[in-house]
C-alpha positions as CSV (number, residue, x, y, z in Angstrom):
1,X,139.3,219.2,176.9
2,X,140.7,216.6,174.4
3,X,143.3,214.5,175.8
4,X,145.1,213.8,172.7
5,X,147.0,216.4,170.3
6,X,146.0,216.3,166.8
7,X,148.7,217.6,164.2
8,X,151.4,216.0,162.0
9,X,154.2,213.9,163.5
10,X,157.8,214.0,162.7
11,X,157.5,211.0,160.5
12,X,154.7,212.5,158.4
13,X,156.7,215.7,157.9
14,X,159.4,214.0,156.8
15,X,157.3,212.1,154.5
16,X,155.6,215.0,153.0
17,X,159.1,216.7,152.4
18,X,160.8,213.7,150.7
19,X,157.7,213.7,148.3
20,X,157.8,217.4,147.7
21,X,161.6,217.3,146.9
22,X,161.3,214.4,144.7
23,X,158.6,215.9,142.7
24,X,160.3,219.5,142.4
25,X,163.7,217.4,141.4
26,X,161.4,215.8,138.5
27,X,159.8,219.2,137.4
28,X,163.6,220.7,137.0
29,X,164.9,217.8,135.3
30,X,161.8,218.0,132.8
31,X,161.0,221.5,132.6
32,X,164.2,222.5,129.8
33,X,162.7,219.6,127.6
34,X,159.2,221.5,127.3
35,X,160.8,224.9,127.2
36,X,162.6,223.7,124.2
37,X,159.5,222.2,122.8
38,X,157.2,225.2,123.0
39,X,160.4,227.4,121.4
40,X,160.4,225.1,118.4
41,X,156.5,225.6,118.0
42,X,156.8,229.3,118.3
43,X,159.3,229.2,115.6
44,X,157.7,226.6,113.3
45,X,154.7,228.8,113.6
46,X,156.7,232.0,113.0
47,X,158.1,230.9,109.9
48,X,154.7,229.5,108.7
49,X,153.4,232.9,108.8
50,X,156.6,234.7,107.5
51,X,157.3,232.6,104.7
52,X,154.4,231.2,103.2
53,X,155.8,231.1,99.7
54,X,159.2,230.2,100.4
55,X,160.9,227.3,98.9
56,X,161.7,224.1,101.6
57,X,165.1,224.9,101.7
58,X,164.8,228.6,102.6
59,X,162.3,227.3,105.5
60,X,165.1,224.8,106.7
61,X,167.4,227.6,106.4
62,X,165.3,230.2,108.3
63,X,164.5,227.5,110.9
64,X,168.2,226.8,111.5
65,X,168.7,230.7,112.0
66,X,166.1,230.6,114.4
67,X,167.2,227.6,116.4
68,X,170.9,229.1,116.8
69,X,169.3,232.1,118.7
70,X,166.6,230.2,120.4
71,X,169.1,227.6,121.5
72,X,166.9,224.7,120.1
73,X,169.6,221.8,119.5
74,X,166.7,218.7,119.3
75,X,165.7,219.8,116.0
76,X,167.7,220.9,112.9
77,X,166.2,222.2,109.5
78,X,166.7,219.0,108.2
79,X,164.7,217.2,110.4
80,X,161.6,219.6,109.1
81,X,158.6,218.2,107.3
82,X,157.4,220.7,105.0
83,X,153.9,220.4,103.2
84,X,151.1,222.4,101.8
85,X,147.8,222.1,102.8
86,X,144.8,224.3,100.7
87,X,147.7,226.8,99.8
88,X,149.1,227.3,103.2
89,X,152.7,225.9,104.3
90,X,152.6,223.3,107.3
91,X,155.5,222.8,109.1
92,X,156.3,219.7,111.1
93,X,158.7,218.5,113.3
94,X,158.6,215.2,115.7
95,X,161.5,214.0,117.9
96,X,162.2,212.0,121.3
97,X,164.0,213.2,123.8
98,X,165.6,211.1,126.8
99,X,166.3,212.6,130.4
100,X,168.4,210.8,132.4
101,X,166.6,210.6,136.2
102,X,169.2,208.7,138.3
103,X,171.5,205.8,138.0
104,X,169.9,203.8,134.9
105,X,166.5,205.4,135.3
106,X,165.4,207.9,132.4
107,X,162.4,209.4,130.8
108,X,161.5,209.1,127.2
109,X,159.3,211.8,125.8
110,X,158.2,212.1,122.2
111,X,157.4,215.5,121.0
112,X,155.2,216.9,117.9
113,X,154.9,220.1,116.6
114,X,153.3,221.7,113.7
115,X,152.5,224.9,112.5
116,X,149.1,224.2,111.6
117,X,146.4,225.9,114.0
């Protein structure tokens, strides 16, 4: 028979709970920025495929319309870089998000989206 019990003590349980809660809070703070990034990328791909012969002004206007619907606030139509690569329109956007965590601690994330496959 074992004379000593094995398992997780109260201190270990509290430590695991604190780490899990901190990870969950960090994920909840960062998730909206990544959701917005994927919305920007989706909008760029859709506009590039739909409006391959459009002027840069029309592309910017189309992005602003999509940004209003998809609640994209980090990128405006004026921020887009529009180029042609082999007859195909390539739309790019690069931006930085600052996410405050607590007190004077925050996270900077640099995003770069392009319509090129």
